[in-house]
Backbone as CSV, one residue per row, in Angstrom:
resi,resn,N_x,N_y,N_z,CA_x,CA_y,CA_z,C_x,C_y,C_z
1,MET,-64.579,5.806,-33.008,-65.504,5.665,-32.274,-66.517,6.537,-33.093
2,SER,-67.845,6.577,-33.122,-69.099,7.155,-33.820,-69.413,8.331,-32.684
3,VAL,-70.181,9.360,-33.264,-70.716,10.305,-32.560,-71.882,9.523,-31.432
4,GLU,-72.423,8.409,-32.142,-73.572,7.714,-31.413,-73.163,7.194,-30.141
5,GLU,-71.777,6.728,-30.155,-71.264,5.940,-29.368,-70.788,6.439,-28.082
6,VAL,-70.169,7.852,-28.471,-69.985,8.879,-27.112,-71.280,9.565,-26.874
7,SER,-72.245,9.632,-27.440,-73.245,10.056,-26.944,-74.022,8.988,-26.038
8,VAL,-74.063,8.051,-26.207,-74.753,6.999,-25.407,-73.965,7.020,-24.117
9,GLU,-72.400,6.610,-24.065,-71.493,6.945,-23.234,-71.572,8.050,-22.358
10,ASP,-71.515,9.336,-22.856,-72.022,10.411,-22.286,-73.196,10.325,-21.169
11,LEU,-74.421,9.594,-21.836,-75.440,9.561,-21.475,-75.698,8.584,-20.240
12,GLY,-74.790,7.891,-20.267,-74.426,6.608,-19.367,-74.039,7.143,-17.974
13,ARG,-72.593,7.951,-18.254,-72.031,8.704,-17.349,-73.139,9.579,-16.831
14,GLU,-73.916,10.173,-17.555,-74.775,11.132,-16.957,-75.933,10.550,-16.024
15,LEU,-76.381,9.672,-16.483,-77.251,8.618,-15.633,-76.320,8.078,-14.203
16,GLY,-75.461,7.572,-14.486,-74.745,7.358,-13.010,-74.784,8.273,-12.506
17,GLU,-74.357,9.402,-12.616,-74.163,10.854,-11.694,-75.606,11.200,-11.266
18,GLN,-76.716,11.059,-11.896,-78.240,11.287,-11.447,-78.408,10.432,-10.338
19,ILE,-78.029,8.797,-10.719,-78.111,7.812,-9.580,-77.492,8.171,-8.294
20,ALA,-76.240,8.646,-8.635,-75.511,8.644,-7.036,-76.221,10.027,-6.487
21,GLN,-77.071,11.003,-7.160,-77.635,11.843,-6.136,-78.952,11.531,-5.843
22,LEU,-79.679,10.332,-6.248,-80.906,9.954,-5.847,-81.024,10.153,-4.402
23,PRO,-82.106,10.620,-3.609,-82.024,10.458,-2.004,-81.751,9.147,-1.477
24,GLU,-82.246,7.970,-2.605,-82.359,6.445,-2.127,-80.865,6.259,-1.942
25,HIS,-79.897,6.775,-2.921,-78.521,6.556,-3.170,-77.962,7.052,-1.897
26,GLU,-77.979,8.429,-1.753,-77.290,9.019,-0.657,-77.755,8.517,1.044
27,ARG,-79.149,7.964,1.009,-79.456,7.507,2.205,-78.779,5.989,2.460
28,LEU,-78.485,5.447,1.395,-78.002,3.917,1.413,-76.117,4.271,1.750
29,GLU,-75.523,5.257,1.199,-74.173,5.668,1.934,-74.349,6.127,3.172
30,ALA,-75.071,6.985,3.658,-75.076,7.187,4.684,-75.281,6.010,5.629
31,ALA,-75.878,5.356,5.725,-76.199,3.958,6.169,-74.941,2.843,6.012
32,ARG,-74.701,3.409,5.221,-73.246,1.973,4.670,-71.843,2.566,5.633
33,SER,-71.931,4.221,5.711,-70.977,4.474,6.577,-71.128,4.254,8.159
34,ALA,-72.421,4.554,8.358,-73.045,4.266,9.817,-72.762,2.793,10.524
35,VAL,-72.597,1.882,9.331,-72.572,0.471,9.592,-71.329,0.125,10.112
36,GLU,-70.243,1.076,8.986,-68.900,0.561,8.513,-68.385,1.309,10.129
37,ASN,-68.746,2.453,10.495,-68.276,2.869,11.483,-68.483,2.700,13.007
38,ASP,-69.334,1.614,13.424,-70.121,1.256,14.366,-69.362,-0.141,14.973
39,GLU,-68.726,-0.027,15.897,-68.152,-1.089,16.421,-68.837,-2.413,16.731
40,ALA,-69.795,-2.042,17.294,-70.932,-3.030,17.793,-71.025,-3.919,16.552
41,VAL,-71.863,-3.127,15.617,-72.510,-3.840,14.121,-71.086,-4.676,13.611
42,GLN,-69.998,-4.057,13.760,-68.954,-5.107,12.857,-68.582,-6.052,13.706
43,GLU,-68.554,-5.930,15.045,-68.251,-7.532,15.645,-69.590,-8.485,15.394
44,LYS,-70.544,-7.756,15.199,-71.782,-8.977,14.922,-71.629,-9.275,13.590
45,ILE,-71.269,-8.441,12.514,-70.962,-8.964,11.285,-69.985,-9.836,11.211
46,GLU,-68.732,-9.992,11.793,-67.674,-10.816,12.366,-68.070,-12.113,12.493
47,GLU,-68.774,-11.736,13.709,-69.482,-13.232,14.577,-70.572,-13.977,12.993
48,PHE,-71.416,-13.576,12.546,-72.091,-13.594,11.682,-71.543,-14.514,10.320
49,GLU,-70.347,-14.037,10.174,-69.504,-14.417,8.778,-68.821,-15.350,9.193
50,ARG,-68.174,-15.521,10.468,-67.457,-16.565,11.224,-68.435,-17.944,11.135
51,LEU,-69.450,-17.777,11.615,-70.444,-18.654,11.798,-70.865,-19.297,10.172
52,ARG,-71.287,-18.585,9.549,-71.246,-18.724,8.296,-70.669,-19.412,7.628
53,GLN,-69.277,-19.142,7.571,-68.028,-19.947,6.925,-67.938,-21.474,7.613
54,GLU,-68.128,-21.235,9.081,-67.910,-22.707,9.853,-68.845,-23.663,8.975
55,PHE,-69.943,-23.098,9.003,-71.505,-23.762,8.516,-71.047,-24.171,7.386
56,THR,-70.624,-23.405,6.457,-70.338,-23.773,5.122,-69.453,-24.646,4.766
57,ALA,-68.214,-24.687,5.614,-67.088,-25.632,5.470,-67.680,-27.197,6.292
58,ALA,-68.643,-27.269,7.152,-69.172,-28.193,7.621,-70.030,-28.577,6.346
59,ARG,-71.035,-28.244,5.754,-71.506,-28.886,4.695,-71.139,-29.134,3.499
60,GLN,-69.604,-28.666,3.168,-68.918,-29.337,2.360,-68.268,-30.383,2.423
61,THR,-68.174,-30.978,3.736,-67.707,-32.377,4.600,-68.764,-33.091,4.959
62,ASP,-69.924,-32.828,4.746,-71.508,-33.248,5.510,-71.251,-33.455,6.697
63,GLN,-70.903,-32.310,7.155,-70.839,-32.512,8.780,-71.790,-31.308,9.372
64,ALA,-72.215,-30.964,8.244,-73.329,-29.513,9.021,-74.674,-30.372,9.548
65,THR,-74.900,-29.295,10.577,-76.199,-29.938,11.395,-77.408,-28.759,11.446
66,ARG,-78.532,-29.273,11.757,-79.596,-28.290,11.859,-79.343,-27.266,13.095
67,SER,-78.669,-27.606,14.042,-78.218,-26.962,15.449,-77.622,-25.505,14.611
68,GLY,-76.382,-26.333,13.791,-75.348,-25.227,13.516,-76.151,-24.379,12.004
69,LEU,-77.126,-24.611,11.510,-77.795,-23.799,10.405,-78.657,-22.889,11.184
70,GLN,-79.345,-23.451,12.306,-80.130,-22.597,13.608,-78.925,-21.262,14.057
71,GLU,-77.952,-21.752,14.201,-77.141,-20.941,15.262,-76.807,-19.834,13.786
72,VAL,-76.240,-20.065,12.418,-75.923,-18.917,11.568,-77.545,-18.197,11.475
73,GLN,-78.769,-18.575,11.187,-79.882,-18.000,11.279,-79.954,-16.967,12.348
74,ARG,-79.642,-17.344,13.536,-79.784,-16.706,15.086,-79.271,-15.662,14.889
75,ALA,-77.653,-15.692,14.132,-76.822,-14.710,14.479,-77.180,-13.895,13.218
76,GLN,-77.780,-13.946,12.226,-78.097,-13.425,11.132,-79.289,-12.343,11.322
77,GLU,-80.425,-12.896,12.290,-81.467,-12.304,12.768,-80.909,-11.142,13.948
78,GLU,-79.705,-11.645,14.504,-79.304,-10.462,15.841,-78.982,-9.325,14.927
79,LEU,-78.073,-9.768,13.768,-77.478,-8.640,13.081,-78.423,-7.770,12.266
80,HIS,-79.692,-8.326,11.744,-80.345,-7.550,10.804,-81.288,-6.901,11.890
81,SER,-81.625,-7.017,13.211,-82.117,-6.437,14.083,-81.662,-5.242,14.683
82,MET,-80.347,-5.004,14.552,-79.694,-3.988,15.155,-80.307,-2.553,14.075
83,PRO,-80.703,-1.462,14.959,-81.070,-0.443,14.043,-80.409,-0.002,13.006
84,LEU,-78.809,0.029,13.043,-77.632,0.587,12.232,-78.186,-0.284,10.767
85,MET,-78.074,-1.831,11.010,-77.968,-2.851,10.191,-79.731,-2.737,9.479
86,ALA,-80.701,-2.450,10.156,-81.942,-2.676,9.653,-81.633,-1.338,8.709
87,GLU,-81.567,-0.267,9.302,-81.604,1.032,8.208,-80.791,0.902,7.000
88,TYR,-79.557,0.457,7.148,-78.954,-0.183,5.790,-79.608,-1.222,5.073
89,LEU,-80.184,-2.265,5.431,-80.827,-3.207,4.880,-82.207,-2.430,4.039
90,GLU,-82.871,-1.305,4.714,-84.126,-0.886,4.255,-83.590,-0.001,3.176
91,ALA,-82.182,0.911,3.314,-82.159,1.641,1.878,-81.525,0.912,1.136
92,GLN,-80.901,-0.566,1.451,-80.483,-0.832,0.295,-81.568,-1.387,-0.631
93,SER,-82.686,-2.012,-0.105,-83.942,-2.408,-0.560,-84.385,-1.348,-1.513
94,ALA,-84.701,0.160,-0.827,-85.138,1.296,-1.426,-84.540,1.671,-2.685
95,LEU,-83.147,1.472,-2.629,-82.279,1.821,-3.816,-82.730,0.683,-4.920
96,ALA,-82.669,-0.699,-4.639,-82.812,-1.606,-5.497,-84.159,-1.346,-6.185
97,GLU,-85.102,-0.789,-5.362,-86.579,-0.686,-5.983,-86.599,0.202,-7.156
98,ARG,-85.697,1.382,-6.697,-85.909,2.728,-7.418,-84.921,2.227,-8.827
99,LEU,-83.524,1.435,-8.907,-82.973,1.134,-9.991,-83.721,0.134,-10.904
100,ALA,-84.800,-0.555,-10.275,-85.588,-1.447,-10.902,-86.339,-0.578,-11.964
101,THR,-87.101,0.637,-11.479,-88.000,1.377,-12.349,-86.895,1.764,-13.110
102,VAL,-85.481,2.364,-12.996,-84.980,2.933,-14.271,-84.563,1.890,-14.976
103,ASN,-84.098,0.241,-14.787,-83.989,-0.565,-15.630,-85.299,-0.681,-16.451
104,GLU,-86.629,-0.792,-15.714,-87.748,-0.746,-16.963,-87.852,0.704,-17.813
105,ALA,-87.381,1.540,-17.371,-87.411,2.667,-18.300,-86.399,2.503,-19.623
106,ILE,-85.214,1.979,-19.060,-84.278,1.797,-20.086,-84.554,0.749,-20.981
107,SER,-85.156,-0.593,-20.286,-85.526,-1.913,-20.938,-86.789,-1.664,-22.313
108,GLU,-87.581,-0.446,-21.724,-89.012,-0.627,-22.738,-88.648,-0.544,-24.098
109,PRO,-87.697,0.610,-24.289,-87.892,0.798,-25.943,-86.748,-0.133,-26.296
110,LEU,-86.027,-0.712,-25.869,-85.092,-2.025,-26.391,-85.712,-3.318,-26.353
111,ALA,-86.950,-3.527,-25.859,-87.492,-4.569,-25.530,-86.819,-5.881,-25.426
112,VAL,-85.698,-5.610,-24.123,-84.903,-6.352,-23.561,-84.839,-5.850,-22.059
113,ASP,-84.474,-6.802,-21.102,-84.211,-6.304,-19.733,-82.813,-5.934,-19.854
114,PHE,-82.847,-4.688,-20.070,-81.383,-3.762,-19.617,-80.439,-4.530,-18.706
115,GLY,-81.077,-4.386,-17.353,-80.107,-4.775,-16.382,-80.027,-6.201,-16.103
116,GLY,-80.714,-7.005,-16.860,-80.836,-8.457,-16.250,-80.012,-9.224,-17.685
117,GLU,-80.222,-8.843,-18.765,-79.998,-9.573,-19.939,-79.103,-9.065,-21.089
118,ALA,-78.887,-7.816,-20.991,-78.815,-7.034,-22.033,-76.988,-7.475,-22.124
119,GLY,-76.126,-7.544,-21.149,-74.748,-8.163,-21.248,-74.729,-9.415,-21.372
120,GLY,-76.069,-10.169,-21.311,-75.531,-11.560,-21.055,-75.225,-12.187,-22.723
121,CYS,-75.320,-13.556,-22.933,-75.195,-13.979,-23.923,-76.405,-14.898,-24.475
122,CYS,-76.231,-15.884,-24.400,-77.256,-16.893,-24.591,-78.356,-17.270,-23.677
123,HIS,-79.857,-16.666,-23.789,-80.617,-17.221,-22.576,-81.887,-18.008,-23.332
124,ASP,-82.255,-18.928,-22.809,-83.110,-19.875,-22.980,-84.409,-19.346,-22.549
């Protein structure tokens, strides 16, 4: 392995460590913990997942109905309106926005979308 590879890998590790210390990442981790430890939110997640899986199964057998879709959407809206879940989703969005700016900074000198295409093969 060359010195350049080690250096780039070290820079990657350092970048990861710096990202983990971002306020947006810390906010997301705190929100995730709150969601995971709240019984009411967990019950609503389970209800939503159950309804979503039932609807997906119904779609695969051409048994899906508009009312089934509306039930899934209602459960999702109820889940997302819970304060802890809303905070989690907002924190997730804030981190995604910050990471998009990091991706732009990395991609600019490479003339490639680092986060989107650098790891892929053939894009048309």
